[in-house]
C-alpha positions in Angstrom: 0.0 -0.1 0.0 1.1 3.4 -1.1 1.2 6.4 1.6 0.1 9.7 0.8 3.5 10.9 0.9 4.8 8.6 -1.6 1.8 9.2 -4.0 2.5 12.8 -3.5 6.0 12.5 -4.3 5.5 10.5 -7.4 3.0 13.2 -8.7 5.2 16.2 -7.6 8.2 14.6 -9.4 6.1 14.1 -12.6 4.4 17.3 -12.9 6.7 19.8 -11.1 10.2 18.3 -12.0 9.3 16.8 -15.2 10.6 13.5 -14.2 8.6 10.8 -16.3 7.3 7.6 -14.6 9.8 5.2 -16.1 12.7 7.3 -14.8 11.1 7.3 -11.4 10.7 3.4 -11.6 14.4 3.3 -12.5 15.3 5.4 -9.5 13.2 3.4 -7.3 14.8 0.3 -8.6 18.1 1.8 -7.7 17.2 2.2 -4.4 15.7 -1.6 -4.0 12.1 -0.9 -4.5 10.7 -2.6 -7.5 7.6 -0.8 -8.8 6.2 -1.2 -12.1 5.2 1.9 -14.4 1.9 0.9 -14.7 1.5 1.1 -10.9 2.9 4.6 -10.8 0.4 5.7 -13.6 -2.4 4.1 -11.3 -1.3 6.3 -8.5 -1.2 9.4 -10.5 -4.7 8.7 -11.9 -6.0 8.2 -8.4 -4.4 11.3 -7.1 -5.9 13.2 -10.1 -9.5 11.7 -9.0 -9.0 13.0 -5.6 -8.0 16.4 -6.9 -10.7 16.8 -9.5 -13.0 18.8 -7.2 -10.3 20.9 -6.2 -9.5 21.6 -9.9 -13.1 22.4 -10.7 -13.4 25.0 -7.8 -10.4 26.7 -8.8 -11.5 26.9 -12.5 -14.8 28.2 -11.5 -13.1 30.9 -9.3 -10.8 31.7 -12.3 -13.8 31.9 -15.0 -15.9 34.1 -12.5 -12.9 36.8 -12.5 -13.7 40.3 -14.3 -10.3 39.8 -16.1 -9.0 36.5 -17.5 -5.6 35.8 -19.1 -5.1 32.7 -21.3 -1.8 31.6 -22.8 -1.6 28.8 -25.4 1.7 27.2 -25.8 2.7 24.8 -28.3 5.1 21.9 -27.2 6.3 18.8 -29.0 5.2 15.5 -27.3 6.7 12.0 -27.9 3.8 9.9 -29.4 4.9 6.3 -28.8 3.0 4.7 -31.6 4.4 7.2 -34.3 8.1 7.1 -32.7 8.1 10.9 -33.2 6.9 13.8 -31.6 3.7 15.4 -32.2 2.6 19.2 -31.5 0.3 19.6 -28.5 -1.2 22.6 -26.8 -0.9 23.5 -23.2 -3.4 26.1 -21.9 -2.6 28.2 -18.9 -5.3 30.5 -17.3 -4.9 33.1 -14.7 -6.8 36.1 -13.4 -5.5 39.2 -11.9 -8.1 41.5 -10.0 -5.7 44.2 -9.1 -6.5 47.7 -10.4 
């Protein structure tokens, strides 16, 4: 059973430090902990499920603001089936209520 601290570490490593799950599995294996990448992916999926309501609340608050700023960034992402990158879009939304 994974503790909340371990799942948090995996999620933060993936999204804040850009450490893919296969690399995390390799790092953990180097420390004697054998975890499959699919197990780590399941943990990330479960954490996203737990955080969905927080995300929806945050999105409602942002969309209710009088001024909304959006940024669309194009980024190449490896497409495993084609063995080459494809262009994806990342969106960032922010609000600023300062005068």
